[in-house]
C-alpha positions as CSV (number, residue, x, y, z in Angstrom):
1,M,0.0,0.0,0.0
2,K,1.2,3.5,-0.8
3,Y,0.9,6.3,1.6
4,G,1.5,10.1,1.4
5,L,2.6,12.7,3.9
6,Q,1.3,16.2,4.4
7,L,4.6,18.0,4.7
8,Y,3.2,20.3,7.4
9,S,3.8,17.3,9.7
10,V,7.5,17.9,9.4
11,R,7.3,21.7,9.2
12,D,10.1,22.0,11.8
13,V,12.4,20.7,9.0
14,A,10.6,21.8,5.9
15,E,10.4,25.5,6.8
16,K,14.2,25.5,6.9
17,D,15.1,22.8,4.3
18,I,12.3,21.4,2.3
19,E,14.7,19.2,0.3
20,L,15.8,17.5,3.5
21,A,12.2,17.0,4.6
22,M,11.4,15.4,1.2
23,K,14.5,13.2,1.3
24,E,13.7,11.9,4.7
25,T,10.0,11.4,3.9
26,A,11.0,9.3,0.9
27,A,13.6,7.3,2.9
28,M,10.9,6.3,5.5
29,G,8.8,4.8,2.8
30,Y,6.2,7.5,2.0
31,S,5.4,7.4,-1.7
32,F,4.0,10.8,-2.3
33,V,3.6,14.2,-0.6
34,E,1.0,16.9,-0.1
35,F,2.5,20.4,0.1
36,A,1.7,23.2,2.5
37,G,3.7,25.8,0.6
38,F,6.9,25.5,-1.3
39,Q,9.0,27.3,1.3
40,G,10.6,29.7,-1.1
41,K,11.3,27.2,-3.8
42,T,10.0,27.7,-7.3
43,A,7.6,25.2,-8.8
44,E,10.4,24.1,-11.2
45,E,12.7,23.5,-8.2
46,I,10.0,21.5,-6.4
47,K,9.5,19.4,-9.5
48,E,13.2,18.6,-9.6
49,L,13.1,17.5,-5.9
50,L,10.1,15.3,-6.5
51,D,11.9,13.6,-9.4
52,K,15.2,13.4,-7.4
53,Y,13.5,11.5,-4.5
54,N,11.0,9.6,-6.6
55,L,8.1,11.2,-4.9
56,G,4.6,11.7,-6.3
57,V,2.4,14.6,-5.4
58,S,-1.2,14.1,-4.4
59,G,-2.2,17.7,-3.8
60,T,-1.3,21.0,-2.3
61,H,-2.9,23.0,0.6
62,T,-3.5,26.3,-1.2
63,G,-5.2,29.2,0.5
64,V,-8.3,30.6,-1.2
65,D,-6.4,33.9,-1.6
66,Q,-4.0,32.1,-4.0
67,L,-7.0,31.5,-6.2
68,S,-8.0,35.1,-6.4
69,D,-8.4,36.4,-10.0
70,E,-4.9,38.1,-9.7
71,N,-3.2,34.9,-8.5
72,F,-5.2,32.3,-10.4
73,D,-3.0,31.9,-13.5
74,E,0.2,31.7,-11.5
75,T,-1.3,29.1,-9.1
76,V,-2.5,27.0,-12.0
77,K,0.8,27.2,-13.7
78,A,2.6,26.0,-10.6
79,H,0.4,23.0,-10.2
80,K,0.9,22.0,-13.8
81,T,4.6,22.4,-13.4
82,I,4.8,20.0,-10.5
83,G,2.3,17.6,-12.0
84,C,-0.4,18.1,-9.4
85,E,-4.1,17.9,-10.2
86,N,-5.5,18.6,-6.8
87,I,-5.8,22.0,-5.2
88,I,-7.0,21.7,-1.6
89,I,-8.2,24.8,0.4
90,P,-7.0,24.0,3.9
91,G,-9.7,26.0,5.7
92,T,-11.3,29.4,5.8
93,D,-13.5,31.4,8.1
94,L,-17.0,29.9,7.9
95,S,-18.1,31.1,11.3
96,T,-21.2,32.9,9.9
97,K,-23.9,32.1,7.3
98,E,-22.7,35.1,5.3
99,N,-19.2,33.8,5.2
100,V,-20.5,30.3,4.2
101,D,-22.6,31.8,1.4
102,K,-19.8,33.9,0.0
103,F,-17.3,31.0,0.1
104,I,-19.8,28.7,-1.6
105,D,-20.3,31.3,-4.4
106,R,-16.6,31.6,-4.9
107,V,-16.1,27.8,-4.9
108,N,-18.8,27.4,-7.5
109,E,-17.0,30.0,-9.6
110,L,-13.7,28.3,-9.3
111,I,-14.6,24.7,-9.9
112,P,-15.4,25.1,-13.7
113,R,-12.4,27.4,-14.2
114,L,-10.1,24.8,-12.6
115,E,-11.7,21.9,-14.4
116,K,-10.9,23.7,-17.8
117,E,-7.3,23.6,-16.7
118,G,-7.5,19.9,-15.7
119,L,-7.4,20.6,-12.0
120,K,-9.8,19.7,-9.2
121,L,-10.8,21.8,-6.2
122,H,-11.1,20.2,-2.7
123,Y,-11.8,21.5,0.8
124,H,-10.1,20.2,4.0
125,N,-12.1,20.3,7.2
126,H,-11.2,21.0,10.8
127,S,-13.7,20.3,13.6
128,S,-15.6,23.5,13.2
129,E,-17.0,22.6,9.8
130,F,-18.9,19.7,11.4
131,L,-20.4,21.8,14.2
132,P,-23.0,24.6,14.0
133,N,-21.5,28.0,13.4
134,E,-22.7,31.1,15.2
135,D,-25.7,31.2,12.9
136,G,-26.5,27.5,13.3
137,V,-25.1,26.5,9.9
138,V,-23.1,23.3,9.6
139,A,-20.6,24.3,6.9
140,E,-19.5,20.9,5.8
141,Y,-23.0,19.9,4.8
142,E,-23.5,23.2,3.1
143,L,-20.4,22.5,1.0
144,F,-21.7,19.0,0.3
145,N,-25.2,20.0,-0.7
146,R,-24.5,23.3,-2.5
147,T,-21.3,22.6,-4.3
148,N,-19.4,19.9,-6.1
149,V,-16.1,20.6,-4.4
150,G,-14.1,17.5,-3.4
151,L,-14.0,16.9,0.3
152,E,-10.6,16.0,1.8
153,I,-11.8,14.5,5.1
154,D,-9.5,15.0,8.0
155,C,-10.6,12.0,9.9
156,Y,-9.1,13.2,13.3
157,W,-10.8,16.6,13.2
158,A,-14.1,14.9,12.2
159,F,-13.7,12.6,15.2
160,N,-12.9,15.6,17.4
161,A,-16.2,17.2,16.4
162,G,-18.0,14.1,17.6
163,K,-18.4,12.4,14.2
164,D,-17.6,8.8,13.4
165,A,-15.1,9.1,10.5
166,L,-16.2,5.8,9.1
167,Q,-19.8,7.0,8.8
168,V,-18.6,10.3,7.3
169,L,-16.7,8.5,4.6
170,D,-19.9,6.5,3.8
171,E,-22.0,9.6,3.9
172,F,-19.8,11.6,1.5
173,K,-19.0,8.7,-0.8
174,G,-18.3,9.9,-4.3
175,R,-17.2,13.3,-3.0
176,V,-14.1,12.1,-1.2
177,S,-11.0,10.9,-3.1
178,V,-8.3,11.8,-0.5
179,I,-8.3,11.7,3.3
180,H,-6.0,12.9,6.1
181,L,-5.3,9.8,8.2
182,K,-4.6,11.2,11.7
183,D,-4.9,10.1,15.3
184,G,-5.4,11.8,18.6
185,V,-7.7,12.2,21.5
186,K,-10.7,14.5,22.1
187,G,-9.8,18.1,22.8
188,G,-7.5,18.8,19.8
189,K,-4.5,16.8,20.9
190,G,-3.0,14.9,18.0
191,L,-0.9,11.8,18.4
192,S,1.0,9.4,16.1
193,L,-1.1,6.8,14.3
194,G,-2.2,4.1,16.6
195,Q,-1.7,6.1,19.8
196,G,-5.1,7.8,20.0
197,D,-8.8,7.2,19.9
198,A,-9.7,8.1,16.3
199,K,-9.9,4.6,14.9
200,A,-6.8,5.0,12.8
201,A,-6.6,1.3,11.9
202,E,-10.2,1.1,11.0
203,V,-10.2,4.3,9.0
204,R,-7.1,3.1,7.0
205,K,-8.9,-0.2,6.2
206,K,-12.1,1.7,5.2
207,A,-10.1,4.1,3.0
208,I,-8.4,1.2,1.2
209,E,-11.7,-0.5,0.6
210,M,-13.1,2.7,-0.9
211,G,-10.0,3.3,-3.1
212,L,-9.1,6.6,-1.4
213,T,-5.8,8.3,-1.4
214,I,-4.4,8.2,2.1
215,V,-2.3,11.1,3.3
216,V,-0.8,11.0,6.8
217,E,-0.9,14.2,8.8
218,S,0.6,14.2,12.3
219,E,1.1,17.7,13.7
220,G,2.6,17.2,17.2
221,L,6.3,17.5,16.4
222,D,6.9,15.0,19.2
223,P,9.8,15.3,19.8
224,T,10.4,16.2,16.2
225,G,8.3,16.0,13.1
226,L,10.5,13.4,11.5
227,E,10.3,11.1,14.5
228,E,6.6,11.5,14.8
229,V,5.9,10.6,11.1
230,K,8.3,7.7,11.3
231,R,6.1,6.2,14.0
232,C,3.2,6.7,11.7
233,I,4.7,4.9,8.7
234,D,5.9,2.1,11.0
235,F,2.3,1.7,12.2
236,L,1.0,1.6,8.7
237,K,3.6,-1.0,7.6
238,E,2.5,-3.2,10.5
239,E,-1.1,-2.8,9.5
240,D,-0.2,-3.8,5.9
241,K,1.1,-7.1,7.2
242,K,-2.2,-8.1,8.8
């Protein structure tokens, strides 16, 4: 089984030396990466590093501001350069109904424009999207019902919001092609895979059955990002043997 890594997990290294982060990620056995910025590198330089370390790229976390009309062409070009088809908005302020409505309008404008360029737009949740906002609106379901945006389900944050990630994947079947496999305990404390209560093993199995792309994200830097994500890939390799 092939697994990816969201490079934010090793930001303590990547922010200073993204090449080292990519090199170590590949050496551990991750097959592809999801970017959270290029850390000052050009898209051409990033493509060279992907090729150098034989890494694929499953997506990027790209802020909605980078998809403004003035930045749109540059963002599209960068994704084409590195061979990445998936643009994932990592979150935005959906705390009011007005914000939700405005964001949905923008998403619905962006989707066909990106599709013409051979790119797909996704949205990554935290816990808040699964909970009523200050106007009582549950943003994740608004996105599901009122747009065709892909939903990158962060299974830990869904769990932290009181949802069962296994049920969420069933509920959003057809709209989810990639997940964040993450573990932790209620209250927002993330842990390495297999060390928390978020059903990491069961979610992994479910994702494989559904043919989803599995991206590991583990944010604790405990005691370093590389050590934490090494525990995660070791856990997954053991699960692969079962």
